[in-house]
C-alpha positions, -999 to +999 in steps of 0.1 A: -137+219-263-148+183-272-135+155-250-103+138-262-094+104-248-059+105-231-045+077-252-009+090-252-009+094-215-023+059-209+003+045-231+031+064-213+019+053-179+016+016-189+050+016-205+070+038-181+053+040-147+032+010-136+052-019-149+029-033-176+059-049-193+058-076-166+022-085-177+032-087-213+061-110-203+037-137-189+026-166-209-011-158-203-008-122-217+020-127-242-001-114-270-006-080-253+024-065-270+031-028-270+019-025-306-013-044-298-021-024-267-014+009-286-038-002-313-065-012-288-062+020-269-062+041-300-094+025-314-111+028-279-101+064-278-117+070-312-150+055-300-149+077-269-142+109-289-166+103-318-194+082-304-197+085-266-186+121-258-213+137-280-239+118-259-227+131-225-245+165-225-276+151-242-280+124-216-278+150-188-304+172-204-328+144-215-325+117-190-340+082-190-377+080-184-403+055-173-434+057-193-463+034-185-439+009-170-416+010-201-381+025-198-370+050-225-333+057-226-317+090-234-315+100-271-286+084-289-277+060-261-290+030-280-268+038-310-238+045-288-242+012-270-246-006-303-212+008-314-196-004-282-211-039-285-202-042-322-166-033-314-163-058-286-159-030-260-184-042-235-157-064-218-123-065-234-109-086-205-136-113-207-125-149-213-119-158-250-137-192-247-169-172-243-162-146-269-141-120-250-108-105-261-090-119-230-069-087-227-053-078-194-074-060-168-049-031-171-060-025-206-096-029-197-091-004-169-076+022-193-105+017-217-131+020-190-116+052-177-115+068-211-152+059-217-161+073-183-146+106-192-165+106-225-200+097-211-201+083-175-239+076-176-236+053-206-203+037-195-219+025-163-240+000-182-211-021-195-192-017-163-220-035-144-221-062-171-183-067-167-188-073-129-215-098-136-193-117-161-166-119-135-191-133-108-206-159-132-172-170-145-160-178-109-192-190-093-219-201-118-225-237-130-212-247-164-247-246-179-253-210-167-219-199-180-225-215-214-259-197-218-253-163-202-216-154-207-215-153-245-246-130-245-233-107-218-198-105-234-212-096-268-234-069-253-266-086-265-277-089-228-267-066-200-262-072-163-270-056-129-264-061-092-292-060-067-281-055-031-296-025-015-331-024+002-348+004+020-336-009+054-304-025+042-278-002+027-242-006+038-256-031+063-263-058+037-270-084+063-303-066+072-319-075+038-352-093+038-357-105+002-367-141+001-360-170-023-381-202-021-372-234-040-396-242-068-387-279-068-372-279-103-338-264-095-351-228-097-362-204-070-390-179-066-374-146-056-395-120-038-385-086-025-378-049-033-344-035-042-335+002-045-307+022-062-303-004-090-283+013-118-295+003-153-322-019-137-339-019-171-326-012-206-343-007-239-313-014-261-303-049-249-325-080-255-324-091-219-314-076-185-299-101-161-301-093-124-278-108-097-300-106-066-291-112-030-319-130-010-325-154+019-335-190+016-361-204+041-347-209+076-314-191+066-296-176+096-297-139+102-269-116+090-247-120+059-241-158+065-278-164+056-275-146+022-275-164-012-271-151-047-295-157-076-295-149-113-329-134-122-333-125-159-359-100-171-369-126-197-366-163-190-345-180-217-363-205-238-350-239-250-328-222-276-314-197-251-334-168-266-353-144-244-387-160-237-416-152-214-414-121-191-403-129-156-422-117-126-403-085-119-407-049-128-394-014-124-415+004-099-400+038-104-369+057-113-350+077-087-348+115-092-311+121-089-285+148-086-267+136-117-262+107-141-296+115-156-289+093-186-284+062-163-317+049-150-315+042-113-345+019-106-366+007-077-370-030-086-398-053-074-393-091-076-427-109-072-419-146-071-395-141-101-377-172-113-341-173-105-311-196-105-287-201-075-252-188-082-226-205-060-235-223-028-264-217-005-254-191+021-224-181+001-240-152-017-218-124-002-186-141-014-200-145-049-213-110-050-181-096-037-164-110-068-186-087-088-181-058-064-143-061-063-143-058-101-167-029-098-147-011-071-117-007-094-140+002-122-157+029-101-123+043-092-117+046-129-151+064-133-139+090-109-106+095-127-124+096-161-148+123-148-118+142-134-102+141-169-133+154-185-137+182-160-100+191-164-103+193-202-135+213-199-120+238-175-087+241-194-105+249-226-125+276-209-095+291-191-076+294-224-105+313-240-120+333-212-106+369-211-107+385-177-083+408-157-047+413-164-026+384-174+003+378-199-020+367-227-053+383-214-070+350-206-076+336-171-052+307-177-025+334-171-037+340-135-016+322-109-044+307-089-061+294-120-029+277-131-026+263-095-061+248-098-054+233-132-020+219-122-035+204-091-063+187-112-037+173-137-013+162-110-040+144-090-053+127-121-019+112-129-015+100-093-050+084-092-047+070-127-013+054-119-027+038-087-056+023-106-035+010-134-010-004-109-038-022-091-049-036-124-014-047-132-013-066-099-046-083-107-032-094-140+001-106-125-019-125-098-039-143-125-010-150-147+014-163-120-008-173-091+018-157-068+004-147-034+023-114-032+007-101-064-028-112-052-022-095-019-009-063-036-040-062-058-063-066-028-044-039-009-045-014-037-082-019-046-098+002-018-072+029-024-079+030-061-116+032-056-116+058-028-088+080-041-099+078-077-135+090-068-122+116-044-101+130-071-131+129-094-152+150-070-123+174-062-113+179-098-149+185-108-154+210-080-122+227-090-135+228-126-165+247-115-142+271-096-121+277-127-153+288-145-162+312-117-198+324-119-204+306-151-195+273-134-227+277-114-248+281-145-259+248-160-255+259-196-217+259-191-217+221-185-191+224-157-216+215-130-225+182-148-192+167-141-196+172-103-232+161-103-224+130-122-193+119-103-205+126-068-222+093-064-190+074-072-177+081-037-209+065-024-218+034-044-199+001-044-191+008-008-187+044+004-151+057+006-153+054+044-160+017+040-132+014+016-109+029+042-122+006+069-115-023+046-079-011+041-071-007+078-091-038+087-089-068+064-060-055+044-038-051+075-046-085+089-013-097+074+004-075+100+011-049+073+031-072+051+015-061+018+018-025+028+055-030+037+063-045+003+048-015-014+068+009+008+100-011+002+094-006-035+087+031-031+119+036-011+140+016-035+127+037-064+135+069-044+170+057-037+175+050-074+162+085-083+184+104-058+213+107-083+192+127-108+164+141-087+177+143-052+152+168-038+121+150-052+135+116-043+143+126-008+108+139-002+092+107-015+116+086+006+108+106+038+071+103+031+073+066+027+093+062+059+067+082+079+039+061+063+058+030+073+059+041+109+022+050+109+014+016+094+034-003+121+016+017+148-018+011+132-012-026+130-007-026+168-039-007+174-074-021+183-097-024+153-123+002+163-095+027+168-082+020+134-116+027+119-117+061+134-086+071+114-091+049+084-100+077+060-069+099+066-047+068+066-060+058+031-056+093+018-020+095+032-012+062+015-026+074-018-007+107-015+026+087-010+018+063-039+011+094-060+045+108-052+061+075-061+044+073-095+051+110-103+088+103-095+088+074-119+072+095-145+098+122-140+126+097-143+112+085-176+106+121-189+133+141-171+132+172-193+095+171-202+061+179-189+060+149-166+091+161-147+075+195-142+042+180-131+061+157-107+078+187-091+044+204-086+029+173-070+058+163-048+065+198-035+029+210-031+005+181-028+026+153-013+033+172+019-004+168+028+006+133+041+022+148+072-011+164+083-030+132+075-006+111+095-009+135+124-046+129+123-039+091+123-016+094+152-043+110+174-066+080+172-104+078+166-130+101+182-161+094+202-194+110+193-188+138+218-155+146+200-131+132+226-103+110+215-105+073+219-074+067+239-064+031+237-032+017+253-010+027+224-025+060+212-017+097+215+014+094+194+034+125+186+037+135+149+059+113+127+096+114+126+115+141+107+148+138+088+168+170+086+191+154+060+171+138+032+201+120+016+232+103+031+267+113+023+283+095-007+310+069-001+343+087+009+325+119+017+311+134+049+283+157+060+286+180+090+254+173+110+264+196+139+294+217+147+325+194+148+304+162+141+308+145+107+285+118+094+300+092+071+289+059+057+308+026+052+297-001+028+284-035+040+283-066+018+246-074+026+210-062+019+214-034+045+243-020+025+257+006+049+266+014+085+268+050+098+300+061+115+307+095+130+338+116+136+340+141+164+366+169+162+387+171+193+409+198+179+442+179+178+426+147+164+393+128+159+372+105+180+354+079+159+320+064+168+321+029+153+343+018+124+324-004+099+332-040+088+366-051+077+364-055+039+387-043+012+361-018+000+356-004+035+394+001+039+395+020+006+366+042+017+384+049+050+416+059+032+395+084+012+379+097+044+411+101+063+427+121+036+396+140+026+370+151+052+392+141+082+420+163+067+448+140+076+444+146+113+450+115+135+423+093+149+431+093+186+401+074+200+377+048+186+344+044+206+326+012+198+289+011+207+285-027+206+303-058+195+286-065+161+311-068+133+297-039+112+305-016+142+337-031+157+352-045+125+380-020+120+386-010+156+418-032+157+430-015+125+428+019+141+443+006+173+474-005+154+476+030+140+477+044+176+441+049+185+427+041+220+397+018+221+367+027+244+338+003+247+318-017+273+334-047+289+309-071+274+314-056+239+351-060+242+350-096+256+325-107+229+345-091+201+378-106+213+364-140+220+345-143+187+375-129+167+397-157+181+371-184+178+374-193+141+356-225+129+357-244+097+324-262+104+295-256+127+301-272+161+275-297+173+260-272+198+252-249+169+235-276+148+215-287+179+204-251+184+193-247+148+172-278+153+157-263+185+147-233+164+129-254+139+152-245+110+138-256+077+153-290+068+167-278+034+184-249+051+197-271+080+212-297+056+230-270+037+243-252+068+257-285+083+283-286+056+289-249+050+317-229+066+299-208+092+301-171+096+333-162+115+341-129+131+377-133+120+365-130+083+353-094+088+369-081+120+405-069+120+426-086+147+422-068+180+452-062+203+449-066+240+437-036+260+407-012+260+391+015+282+359+004+298+326+024+294+299+021+321+265+034+328+267+070+341+302+078+327+307+112+312+329+113+281+344+145+265+342+143+227+339+169+200+338+198+224+309+183+243+303+163+274+284+131+267+265+109+293+269+072+288+236+052+290+237+015+284+211-003+264+205-040+259+186-065+237+201-059+203+235-064+219+245-068+255+258-037+271+252-015+241+266+021+247+246+052+238+258+088+243+236+118+252+252+153+249+249+175+279+257+206+258+232+203+230+205+179+216+227+153+200+223+116+207+247+089+194+225+059+195+243+031+176+218+003+168+199+007+201+176+033+185+171+034+147+148+056+128+129+033+104+139-003+111+137-022+144+170-036+157+173-073+154+167-091+187+181-127+184+187-156+207+219-174+197+236-207+206+261-188+228+232-181+253+202-202+243+181-193+273+185-155+269+156-131+268+168-102+245+132-090+239+128-085+277+162-068+278+152-046+249+119-035+263+135-027+297+162-006+280+136+012+258+114+021+287+144+034+306+159+054+277+125+068+268+126+088+300+156+107+286+140+115+253+131+150+243+114+164+211+145+184+204+169+155+204+187+149+171+195+112+169+225+098+150+219+061+146+240+033+133+219+029+101+195+049+080+190+087+083+195+108+114+161+120+128+142+140+153+110+129+171+127+107+197+098+105+222+075+093+194+101+068+182+107+053+217+070+048+222+067+033+188+096+009+193+080-003+225+045-005+210+057-023+179+073-051+199+043-055+222+021-056+191+044-083+176+042-103+208+004-101+208+002-112+172+026-141+180+006-151+210-026-152+190-008-172+163+004-198+188-031-213+192-015-246+182+021-258+188+046-243+164+084-240+161+101-206+159+107-214+122+069-215+117+064-180+132+076-156+106+041-146+094+029-128+125+063-111+132+076-098+099+058-075+075+077-087+044+087-119+027+118-135+042+144-145+017+174-168+020+197-139+028+175-129+058+165-163+070+191-167+097+184-134+114+147-139+111+149-173+127+168-161+158+145-132+161+114-155+160+131-176+186+137-145+208+100-135+207+088-171+215+113-172+243+100-139+258+064-153+258+077-184+275+098-165+302+067-144+309+044-173+314+024-165+282+036-196+263+045-232+270+075-251+255+078-287+246+104-306+226+091-321+194+101-354+179+123-336+153+142-318+180+125-285+177+110-265+206+073-263+200+057-231+215+020-227+223+001-199+239-006-206+276-042-196+272-048-219+241 
């Protein structure tokens, strides 16, 4: 079966799955309309099918040769390349001012992948040129750009990158190549480089090498490396290739695959070169090229996977063997499993790569930091997972062929031999993973958290139509979030030991997300069926990968590296993957109903529970007093609660989303049970209505370092009042204390008091089974807000919280089923308690490091929160930042001085 470029699939993913419409909506890429993109992909697909694909096998069988120092390319490659150059396909995303199409990187990524599937050995040539174009565009002088970019973009000249030396592979800082000034603005470059793909070429008029080398007296390591442009032929006064430069191809490597792509040993013998960028800044300039190439190499892996899949599918549909419905091996269950796995992984990897490209485009078009961070975060995942999928799919293709796959004439083995190097070059996949857990988590996990927020939001939206698939994706994202938060709080060397399984787990979850989006767009078609295969069969691998992550790194002797926050138990589990609908209930244990009440905020719900006492109900918390919440309660009372009276209301703590309708139930005859502090706070705040912020509140906001624009607005706004959302509470309550035993729902419950999130927060631990009613003291996927308020400005809620967590952790068992005040009920309580403690210690450590200079609490959002703080969250974020600064101060780890603007300025004591 000849290769057929997957144009229709690319179009579907761009339109329905990866959000390319946002790119088209920008001013920079306004011309990239759906019709234009469709036309570009269609024509690129034709070139792949008719020109490049026929060269793939020929290039493998008759590879490039070096004859008497002259490179001879594989038969047909010159003509194939000429077709690419004439059509403008060498770099469709290059800048128009130098002759490029200026199309989005997402379109270029799709084109590159299709060409990789058609003939990877030939496609590698323009991919390297694209990286060089990117590096020169950002770092070269205007003269260099004017001379080289038009020729590189047109395909008249080609480009390479020269990093590796015999003693300097991944450790680039060990290179010894030298560059000496010639006195005329050029440099004499001397040294040997190895593994140089397309280091020479007989179908372009010049080959332009980007070479890393050291200037005289340069320091050791990467800081002493500079970047030089060294052409094969030195351009003459008209810019045409002139005299030959002092460089040569010493030999070609004898490789496992990619025989049509010459991999050269290059010798530079005082060759003339031009400095690109600043002296000593070579790594930064070269990484511009490498970052471009990393996404491109990920696409090479995906393209090879597509080629291997098509090849295997064609064979399976023709090969007759054994008993199957139609007599061919495609009818055998295990063959279908392999083919479905290949196809499902290709969609996942392809979507990740295209999503990364979309983020690059959006970053360039808008300049927004979030898009730039997203692109940087996705790049190592796209490279590593894309090439892993290439290797795995190619190996599966050989397996589909059976014995014939091991025979070279079948062509199946070529895909594996060709793609295997992609997991090694442009930074091994292990290095990509280290980059992900290292540099890409230096933001405290903020970029990762934004991605996970998007995945969860999509899963929530999909629950109405695809509840089982959406629930599985949501749970996977939650588990990944927990692992990410734990990893952020882990020492760097320990992160490196689990980097590969973490990257793979992230890719698996992203794949589930994109498959779910594809299924939503094609609910009755092939994409929905493929999504079900991926989400039910491949996505669950994330749990084993995260279990690996949770164990930490290993020493050379196989023992675990056990840092202060390692040895975590496996991730949390959620027995119920979806919450009850408004006005409905789920029975989570005998006589225990779980219900949800709506909240008018970003966290749009609160969990409440009804425990069946036989002649009536005991409620755990009540929700906030809003007209909508009252309507929901009326539905619940007549529906799941069957008209039986509510005889008791137990309030875990005084926050309005928990106590808001306690008074309403009291007026209907219910008894109120809560802690003394919770009742006093609720009663006091309910009576203390204010039309304007009191002076003490304004002063406290100033002490926090509230942003001036926010402060000016809040001075004149009516403040939040309990009375607006808490039903009037009559006098009288029954006090709950530490150690009390309460009979509810046919069980005896021990009362254990927490603190931090709210003073005297009651939790309830069943003596008769494994249930825990935790309120907001213990939540599954979010940390409880810990804020310092004007009512007690010198409080230390973080210290109170940590003390309570350590104490409650001694009660936790694996079998406990925790019913919290928000999110889903869960198991895995010992892990969660350790994680809550570790997360806050990690946040305190990040904050302490951040306070190297005096800062207000309002300046401290970055090290504490893993997401962008919007206006709706600003107030809670501010008091939480204040609480963490205060804890460092109380513990002697920070100092506090009053700034001229009235804000407390905090600084690490060791600074």
